[in-house]
C-alpha positions in Angstrom: -8.6 -33.5 -28.3 -11.9 -32.0 -25.0 -10.0 -29.6 -24.7 -10.1 -28.9 -28.4 -14.3 -29.6 -28.6 -14.8 -27.0 -25.4 -12.6 -24.3 -27.3 -14.6 -24.9 -30.4 -18.1 -24.5 -28.8 -17.2 -22.4 -26.2 -18.7 -18.6 -26.5 -15.9 -16.3 -27.3 -16.8 -13.9 -25.0 -16.2 -16.6 -21.9 -13.6 -17.5 -23.8 -11.6 -14.0 -23.4 -13.4 -14.0 -19.3 -11.4 -16.8 -19.1 -8.0 -16.0 -19.9 -8.3 -12.5 -18.5 -9.5 -14.5 -14.7 -6.0 -17.3 -15.7 -4.1 -14.2 -16.3 -5.2 -12.3 -12.6 -5.3 -15.3 -10.4 -1.9 -15.2 -11.7 -0.2 -12.5 -11.0 -2.2 -12.6 -7.6 -0.3 -16.3 -7.0 2.9 -14.7 -7.6 3.0 -11.4 -5.8 1.9 -13.4 -2.6 4.7 -16.7 -3.4 6.9 -13.4 -3.8 6.3 -12.0 -0.3 6.1 -15.2 1.8 9.3 -16.2 0.5 10.9 -12.6 1.9 8.8 -13.2 5.2 10.5 -16.3 5.4 14.2 -14.6 4.9 13.4 -11.7 6.7 16.2 -10.9 9.6 14.5 -7.1 9.9 16.7 -5.4 7.8 14.9 -1.4 7.3 17.1 -1.1 3.9 16.7 -4.8 2.6 12.6 -4.8 3.8 12.2 -0.9 1.3 14.0 -2.9 -1.2 11.7 -5.6 -1.2 8.8 -3.9 -1.5 9.9 -1.2 -4.1 10.6 -4.0 -6.4 7.1 -5.7 -5.3 4.9 -2.5 -5.8 6.7 -1.3 -9.3 6.4 -5.9 -10.4 2.9 -6.0 -9.1 1.3 -2.7 -9.0 0.0 -0.2 -11.9 1.4 2.8 -10.3 1.0 5.4 -13.2 -2.7 4.3 -13.2 -3.4 4.4 -9.6 -1.8 8.1 -9.5 -4.4 9.3 -11.9 -7.6 8.0 -10.7 -6.2 8.8 -7.1 -6.7 12.6 -8.0 -9.9 11.8 -10.3 -10.9 14.6 -12.4 -8.1 16.7 -11.1 -5.1 15.0 -12.5 -5.7 16.9 -16.3 -5.0 20.2 -14.0 -2.3 19.6 -13.2 0.8 20.4 -14.9 3.5 17.8 -16.3 5.3 18.1 -13.9 3.1 18.5 -11.1 2.2 14.6 -12.5 5.7 12.9 -12.3 6.2 14.9 -8.8 2.9 13.2 -7.6 4.3 10.1 -9.1 7.4 10.0 -7.1 5.7 11.4 -4.3 2.4 8.6 -4.4 5.5 6.0 -4.9 6.7 7.1 -2.0 4.4 6.9 0.3 2.8 3.8 -0.6 6.4 1.9 -0.5 6.5 3.9 3.1 3.0 2.6 4.1 3.9 -1.1 3.2 8.0 -0.9 5.1 6.0 0.7 8.1 3.4 -2.0 8.7 5.0 -4.7 7.3 6.1 -6.5 10.6 2.3 -7.2 10.1 2.7 -9.5 7.2 4.0 -12.2 9.4 2.5 -15.5 9.8 -0.3 -14.3 7.4 -1.3 -17.1 5.0 -3.1 -16.1 1.6 -6.3 -18.1 0.9 -7.4 -17.2 -2.7 -11.6 -17.6 -2.8 -12.8 -16.7 -6.0 -12.6 -14.8 -8.9 -14.8 -12.5 -11.4 -14.7 -10.0 -14.7 -15.2 -7.0 -13.9 -15.5 -4.7 -17.6 -13.6 -5.8 -20.3 -10.3 -5.3 -18.9 -10.0 -5.9 -15.1 -11.1 -8.6 -12.9 -11.4 -9.3 -9.7 -9.6 -11.4 -7.4 -11.0 -12.4 -3.4 -10.0 -14.3 -0.5 -9.1 -13.9 3.1 -5.7 -13.9 4.6 -6.1 -16.0 8.3 -3.5 -15.5 11.0 -1.6 -18.8 11.2 -1.4 -18.4 15.3 -5.3 -17.5 15.3 -4.4 -14.0 17.6 -6.3 -11.7 14.9 -10.0 -12.6 12.7 -9.5 -13.1 9.0 -10.0 -10.4 6.7 -10.9 -10.6 3.0 -9.5 -9.0 0.5 -10.3 -8.5 -3.1 -7.7 -7.6 -5.9 -8.8 -5.3 -8.9 -6.3 -7.0 -11.5 -6.3 -4.6 -14.8 -5.4 -7.1 -17.6 -4.2 -5.0 -20.4 -4.0 -6.0 -24.3 -0.6 -5.6 -24.7 1.4 -5.1 -21.3 1.1 -8.4 -18.3 -1.3 -8.0 -15.3 -1.3 -5.2 -12.4 -3.1 -5.0 -9.4 -5.2 -1.6 -9.5 -6.5 -1.5 -6.0 -7.2 -3.8 -2.8 -10.1 -4.0 -0.9 -10.7 -4.7 2.5 -13.7 -6.2 4.0 -15.0 -4.5 0.8 -13.9 -1.7 1.1 -12.1 0.1 -1.6 -8.6 1.4 -0.4 -7.8 3.8 -3.9 -11.0 4.9 -3.4 -10.9 5.8 0.2 -7.4 7.3 -1.0 -8.9 9.1 -3.7 -11.3 11.3 -1.3 -9.3 11.9 1.1 -7.3 13.7 -2.2 -10.5 16.0 -3.7 -10.9 16.6 0.1 -7.5 18.5 0.6 -7.5 20.4 -3.2 -10.8 21.8 -2.5 -10.1 23.2 0.8 -6.6 24.9 -1.1 -9.5 26.3 -3.8 -8.4 23.5 -6.3 -4.3 24.2 -6.0 -3.2 20.9 -6.7 0.2 20.7 -5.5 -1.9 21.2 -2.3 -2.0 17.5 -2.2 1.7 16.8 -2.6 2.9 19.5 -0.5 0.9 17.9 2.8 2.0 14.9 1.8 5.8 15.1 1.5 4.8 16.6 5.5 2.7 13.8 6.2 5.9 11.8 4.7 8.7 14.0 7.0 6.0 13.8 10.2 7.3 10.2 9.9 
């Protein structure tokens, strides 16, 4: 009964904000729980790690939107084929980055601190990663989660110590494209070259 009374007097905008925050918190909680569960059984097998990281990125991150945002206005100038190739190349690059740094995730604990709506369809979930051994300093992390009207909530961006990883990636990508006279394919070539040297 008390819940019904609260819902009756609560402004619709507040109720919507609360539901968005709940959805964002739920996806971050599920993602962290999924990661912790795998880390507890990780035996260092590279193939198994890649499979797990791939599944987690596909499940919890909005990769198509990340791809579009990461190249800014040049997305519209890219051909359909270039967009497909870039999507695949960026996805592989993200998977490779996480796999190559996987051991750094061990021993970390995520503690949420607060969540706040950012516009109509996004929520920023903040917290910090701390090292159980105390050998590494805590790191503040923010997850920008998109809350679509007709789909699951997914992560768009990760902020580390208030620095957006997506904005940083976009700046690097735009620099490469502009250095090559606006040629979108130059970015794809640079990314593939970087992957082959790892």
